[in-house]
C-alpha positions in Angstrom: 118.8 77.5 86.0 116.0 80.0 85.5 113.6 77.3 84.5 114.3 75.5 87.8 113.6 78.6 89.8 110.4 79.2 87.7 109.2 75.7 88.3 110.0 75.9 92.0 108.1 79.2 92.3 105.1 77.7 90.4 105.0 74.6 92.6 105.2 76.8 95.7 102.4 79.1 94.5 100.2 76.1 93.7 100.9 74.6 97.1 100.2 77.9 98.8 96.8 78.3 97.0 95.9 74.7 97.8 96.7 75.3 101.5 94.6 78.5 101.5 91.5 76.6 100.4 91.5 74.4 103.6 89.1 74.8 106.5 91.8 74.8 109.2 92.9 78.4 109.7 96.5 77.5 110.6 96.9 75.9 107.1 95.4 79.0 105.6 98.0 81.2 107.3 100.8 78.8 106.3 99.4 78.8 102.8 99.6 82.6 102.6 103.2 82.4 103.9 104.2 79.8 101.2 102.4 81.8 98.5 104.2 85.0 99.5 107.5 83.2 99.4 106.7 81.9 95.9 106.0 85.5 94.8 109.3 86.7 96.4 111.2 83.9 94.6 109.6 84.8 91.3 110.4 88.5 91.6 114.0 87.7 92.7 114.5 85.3 89.7 113.0 87.9 87.3 115.5 90.5 88.4 118.6 88.3 87.8 120.6 88.3 84.6 121.5 84.9 83.0 124.7 83.4 84.4 126.4 83.9 87.7 127.4 87.5 87.8 129.1 88.7 90.9 127.4 91.3 93.0 130.6 93.4 93.4 133.4 93.8 90.9 136.7 95.6 91.2 137.0 99.2 90.1 137.1 99.7 86.4 136.0 96.1 85.5 133.1 95.6 83.2 130.6 93.0 84.2 126.9 92.3 83.9 125.7 93.2 87.3 122.6 92.0 89.1 119.8 94.5 89.4 119.7 95.5 93.1 116.1 96.8 93.0 114.3 93.4 93.1 116.6 92.3 95.9 115.7 95.4 97.9 112.0 94.9 97.2 112.1 91.2 98.1 114.0 91.9 101.4 111.3 94.5 102.3 108.6 92.0 101.4 110.2 89.3 103.5 110.3 91.6 106.6 106.7 92.7 106.1 105.5 89.2 105.4 107.2 87.9 108.6 105.5 90.6 110.7 102.1 89.8 109.2 102.7 86.0 109.7 103.5 86.5 113.4 100.4 88.8 113.8 98.2 86.2 112.1 99.5 83.5 114.4 98.8 85.6 117.4 95.2 86.1 116.2 94.9 82.4 115.6 96.1 81.8 119.2 93.5 84.2 120.6 90.8 82.6 118.4 91.7 79.2 119.7 91.5 80.5 123.3 88.0 81.9 122.7 86.5 79.2 120.6 88.6 76.1 121.3 88.8 75.4 117.5 90.6 76.9 114.5 88.2 75.9 111.7 86.4 78.3 109.5 83.0 76.8 110.1 83.3 76.9 113.9 84.7 80.4 114.3 82.1 82.3 112.3 80.1 83.4 115.4 81.2 86.8 116.9 81.3 86.9 120.7 81.1 90.3 122.3 83.4 90.6 125.2 82.7 93.0 128.1 84.9 96.0 128.6 87.8 95.5 131.0 86.3 97.7 133.7 83.0 95.8 133.7 81.0 98.7 132.2 78.8 98.1 129.2 80.5 100.5 126.8 83.8 101.3 128.6 82.6 104.7 130.0 82.1 105.2 133.7 78.5 105.9 134.8 77.6 109.6 134.4 80.7 110.3 132.3 80.8 112.1 129.0 80.6 110.6 125.5 83.0 111.4 122.7 80.8 114.3 121.6 81.1 115.9 125.1 77.4 115.4 126.0 76.5 113.6 129.2 76.3 109.8 129.0 72.7 108.5 129.5 72.1 106.0 132.3 72.6 102.4 131.5 68.9 101.6 131.2 68.3 104.2 128.5 71.2 103.3 126.2 70.4 102.0 122.7 
């Protein structure tokens, strides 16, 4: 059964890498998710003993137990990977709202957005900079 898990992890890793080489950013993000799941599957399979050993045994019974460390690491990796996946999807949504496309060739231009209060740098006129010195007028800024 380990060979089936190894082949599945290898196919998933290859599919993830192939998806990451695409120009559409949504496929790149999905490829990263598939690749991270392949790595998680490989780590989980490597931490398992041969055979179907129970996770819990009765008191005093001798059994080949499954190593719990890879399971804990994979569970942590799944949670972190899901959070990063959702964050990447929100960035893709914002990119689509700004540019109208989600392709690598079309999104390479950086567009500077004005500050929310309409000021050039976010400070009010005549305010202080981060160093505590008076802010120069708008015409004299670099």
